[in-house]
C-alpha positions as CSV (number, residue, x, y, z in Angstrom):
1,M,-42.0,6.6,-6.8
2,A,-38.7,7.9,-5.8
3,V,-36.7,6.3,-3.0
4,G,-35.1,8.7,-0.5
5,T,-31.6,8.3,0.6
6,G,-32.2,9.8,4.1
7,M,-30.2,12.9,3.3
8,G,-31.6,16.1,4.7
9,T,-33.9,14.3,7.1
10,K,-34.0,15.0,10.8
11,D,-32.7,11.5,11.5
12,A,-29.7,12.0,9.2
13,E,-28.9,15.4,10.7
14,K,-29.1,13.9,14.2
15,K,-26.9,11.0,13.3
16,G,-24.4,13.3,11.6
17,A,-24.0,15.4,14.7
18,E,-23.5,12.3,16.9
19,G,-21.2,10.7,14.3
20,A,-18.6,13.4,14.4
21,L,-15.3,12.3,15.8
22,T,-13.7,13.9,18.8
23,K,-10.1,15.2,18.8
24,E,-8.9,12.2,20.8
25,Q,-10.6,9.7,18.4
26,R,-9.1,11.4,15.4
27,E,-5.6,11.2,17.1
28,K,-6.2,7.6,17.8
29,L,-7.1,6.9,14.2
30,A,-4.0,8.9,13.0
31,R,-1.8,6.8,15.3
32,A,-3.3,3.6,14.0
33,R,-3.0,4.8,10.3
34,K,0.7,5.6,10.6
35,P,2.1,2.0,10.5
36,M,-0.2,1.2,7.7
37,E,1.1,4.1,5.6
38,I,4.7,3.2,6.4
39,A,4.2,-0.4,5.3
40,N,2.5,0.8,2.2
41,S,5.4,3.1,1.4
42,F,7.9,0.3,1.8
43,R,5.7,-1.9,-0.5
44,L,5.6,0.8,-3.2
45,F,9.4,1.4,-2.8
46,F,10.2,-2.2,-3.4
47,L,7.7,-2.3,-6.3
48,L,9.4,0.7,-8.0
49,I,12.8,-0.9,-7.7
50,A,11.5,-4.1,-9.2
51,V,9.9,-2.3,-12.1
52,L,13.0,-0.3,-12.9
53,F,15.3,-3.4,-12.8
54,L,12.9,-5.4,-14.9
55,L,12.7,-2.6,-17.5
56,F,16.5,-2.6,-17.6
57,V,16.6,-6.3,-18.1
58,Y,13.8,-6.2,-20.8
59,F,15.2,-3.4,-22.9
60,G,18.8,-4.4,-22.2
61,G,18.0,-7.8,-23.7
62,K,17.0,-6.0,-26.9
63,I,19.9,-3.6,-27.0
64,W,22.9,-5.5,-25.6
65,T,22.2,-9.1,-26.7
66,G,25.3,-11.2,-26.5
67,Q,27.3,-8.6,-24.5
68,K,29.4,-10.3,-21.8
69,W,29.0,-7.5,-19.2
70,Y,25.2,-7.5,-19.7
71,D,24.9,-11.3,-19.4
72,N,26.9,-11.2,-16.1
73,S,24.9,-8.3,-14.7
74,V,21.5,-9.9,-15.5
75,Q,22.2,-12.9,-13.2
76,G,23.1,-10.5,-10.4
77,I,19.9,-8.4,-11.1
78,Y,17.7,-11.5,-11.0
79,N,19.3,-12.5,-7.6
80,F,18.6,-9.0,-6.3
81,L,15.1,-9.1,-7.7
82,L,14.4,-12.3,-5.8
83,W,15.1,-10.6,-2.5
84,D,13.3,-7.5,-3.6
85,V,10.1,-9.4,-4.4
86,L,10.3,-11.3,-1.1
87,L,10.7,-8.0,0.8
88,M,7.8,-6.6,-1.2
89,L,5.7,-9.6,-0.3
90,L,6.7,-9.3,3.4
91,S,5.7,-5.6,3.4
92,T,2.4,-6.5,1.8
93,F,1.6,-8.9,4.6
94,A,2.6,-6.3,7.1
95,K,0.2,-3.9,5.5
96,F,-2.6,-6.4,5.6
97,F,-1.9,-6.8,9.4
98,F,-1.9,-3.1,10.0
99,V,-5.0,-2.6,7.9
100,A,-6.8,-5.3,10.0
101,R,-5.7,-3.6,13.2
102,Y,-6.8,-0.2,11.9
103,N,-10.2,-1.6,11.0
104,Q,-10.6,-2.9,14.5
105,V,-9.8,0.5,15.9
106,V,-12.4,2.1,13.5
107,K,-15.0,-0.5,14.5
108,K,-14.5,0.3,18.2
109,L,-15.1,4.0,17.7
């Protein structure tokens, strides 16, 4: 016995027609989605910076072992990466906040 998914039935067609969003609702969703996307782009930006610097430290440790300039720059890079990771963490929490707010807007529609 096959189990139907409800697709193609009159109830599903009626619900689909009622479930369509109006232009105002789509605009409201777009306004709520914008801060979430901005926070996500900041998070990805900080992640990309961290990955690039960590790759430099990793491969530089193999190539320039014992070089004075490299040893001095690694300490500065680690200090920079500390702040970079903290900003990435802050933007991740901001994204969580905006996602929760977006979900509340979607729930009210």
